[in-house]
C-alpha positions as CSV (number, residue, x, y, z in Angstrom):
1,X,35.5,-11.8,1.0
2,X,34.6,-11.8,4.8
3,X,31.0,-12.6,5.8
4,X,29.9,-12.1,9.2
5,X,26.7,-13.0,10.9
6,X,25.2,-11.3,14.1
7,X,22.2,-12.6,16.5
8,X,21.4,-9.9,18.3
9,X,24.4,-8.0,18.3
10,X,26.6,-11.0,19.4
11,X,28.8,-12.5,16.9
12,X,27.1,-15.8,15.3
13,X,30.2,-16.3,12.5
14,X,33.0,-15.1,10.7
15,X,34.4,-17.4,8.3
16,X,37.7,-15.5,8.9
17,X,37.8,-17.6,12.6
18,X,39.5,-20.7,13.3
19,X,37.4,-23.9,12.7
20,X,37.8,-24.8,16.3
21,X,36.6,-21.7,17.8
22,X,33.2,-23.4,17.5
23,X,31.4,-20.5,15.4
24,X,30.8,-22.1,12.0
25,X,28.1,-22.8,9.9
26,X,26.8,-25.2,7.3
27,X,24.8,-22.5,5.1
28,X,24.0,-19.1,4.5
29,X,21.2,-18.7,1.8
30,X,19.8,-14.6,1.0
31,X,16.9,-14.9,-0.9
32,X,15.8,-11.8,-1.7
33,X,13.1,-10.5,-4.4
34,X,11.5,-6.8,-5.5
35,X,8.5,-5.5,-2.5
36,X,9.5,-8.5,0.0
37,X,10.9,-8.7,2.9
38,X,13.5,-11.6,1.8
39,X,14.6,-13.9,3.7
40,X,17.7,-15.5,4.9
41,X,18.4,-19.4,5.9
42,X,21.0,-20.7,8.6
43,X,21.9,-24.1,8.7
44,X,23.9,-24.5,12.1
45,X,26.1,-27.5,14.0
46,X,25.0,-29.1,16.8
47,X,28.1,-27.2,19.1
48,X,27.7,-23.8,17.7
49,X,28.1,-21.6,20.7
50,X,24.8,-19.2,19.9
51,X,22.7,-22.4,19.0
52,X,20.1,-21.6,21.3
53,X,20.5,-17.8,21.0
54,X,17.7,-17.2,18.3
55,X,14.9,-16.9,20.0
56,X,11.8,-16.8,17.3
57,X,10.7,-13.4,16.3
58,X,12.8,-11.5,18.8
59,X,16.9,-12.2,17.6
60,X,17.8,-9.6,14.9
61,X,20.0,-10.9,12.9
62,X,22.5,-9.2,10.2
63,X,24.7,-10.6,8.0
64,X,27.3,-8.1,6.9
65,X,30.1,-9.0,3.6
66,X,33.2,-7.2,4.1
67,X,31.9,-4.9,6.3
68,X,28.5,-3.8,4.2
69,X,25.7,-4.8,5.7
70,X,23.8,-7.0,3.2
71,X,20.9,-8.3,5.0
72,X,18.8,-7.6,7.8
73,X,15.8,-9.5,9.0
74,X,14.2,-11.5,12.7
75,X,14.7,-15.6,13.4
76,X,11.4,-17.2,13.0
77,X,11.0,-20.6,14.9
78,X,13.8,-23.2,14.4
79,X,13.7,-26.4,12.8
80,X,15.9,-29.2,13.1
81,X,17.0,-31.9,10.6
82,X,18.2,-35.5,10.8
83,X,22.2,-34.6,11.7
84,X,20.6,-32.5,14.7
85,X,21.6,-29.1,12.7
86,X,19.4,-26.4,13.6
87,X,17.8,-24.6,10.5
88,X,16.8,-21.2,11.6
89,X,14.7,-19.4,8.7
90,X,14.6,-15.2,9.5
91,X,12.3,-13.3,7.2
92,X,13.5,-9.4,5.8
93,X,13.1,-6.4,7.7
94,X,10.2,-5.2,5.7
95,X,8.5,-7.8,7.3
96,X,8.3,-6.1,10.7
97,X,5.3,-3.9,9.0
98,X,3.2,-7.0,9.6
99,X,3.3,-6.8,13.6
100,X,1.1,-3.9,13.1
101,X,-2.5,-3.5,11.8
102,X,-3.9,-0.3,10.1
103,X,-7.4,0.9,10.4
104,X,-9.0,1.0,6.9
105,X,-9.9,4.7,6.5
106,X,-9.8,7.2,3.6
107,X,-6.5,8.9,3.2
108,X,-5.7,12.5,0.9
109,X,-2.3,14.2,0.8
110,X,0.6,13.6,-0.6
111,X,1.5,9.7,-0.9
112,X,5.3,11.0,0.9
113,X,2.8,12.6,4.2
114,X,0.6,9.0,4.2
115,X,3.7,6.6,4.0
116,X,4.7,8.8,7.1
117,X,1.6,8.7,8.8
118,X,1.4,5.1,8.3
119,X,5.2,4.3,9.5
120,X,4.2,6.7,12.6
121,X,0.8,4.9,13.3
122,X,3.4,1.6,12.7
123,X,6.4,2.8,15.2
124,X,3.6,3.7,17.9
125,X,2.0,0.2,17.9
126,X,5.6,-1.8,18.1
127,X,8.4,-2.3,20.2
128,X,11.4,0.4,19.8
129,X,13.5,-2.0,17.6
130,X,10.9,-2.8,15.0
């Protein structure tokens, strides 16, 4: 099994790379549930090359298993444990919809058209990558 983690399009972890390269992670945990954005938690050692490469609410994170995208989201603020390991919690891409507000109103029509209207309004108010 091959696991890869990308942060902002840059390789942050690959389990097939030798440990000497420094791209190791102590833990990768993905939590998924229905109707939620889900989350992923990465535990990064102190000497990792991308230790400071996870900007809160900006860095997109992608996790692949055997070449197939398994999870996508963005990094939240980092915390550190007693051993100076960086604990980075990431929220799933469904949480991006919380970055915009939808004005109250009355909506009518087919559900697909109403949902499309919500998404178009969201896209007008946020950055393109969201």
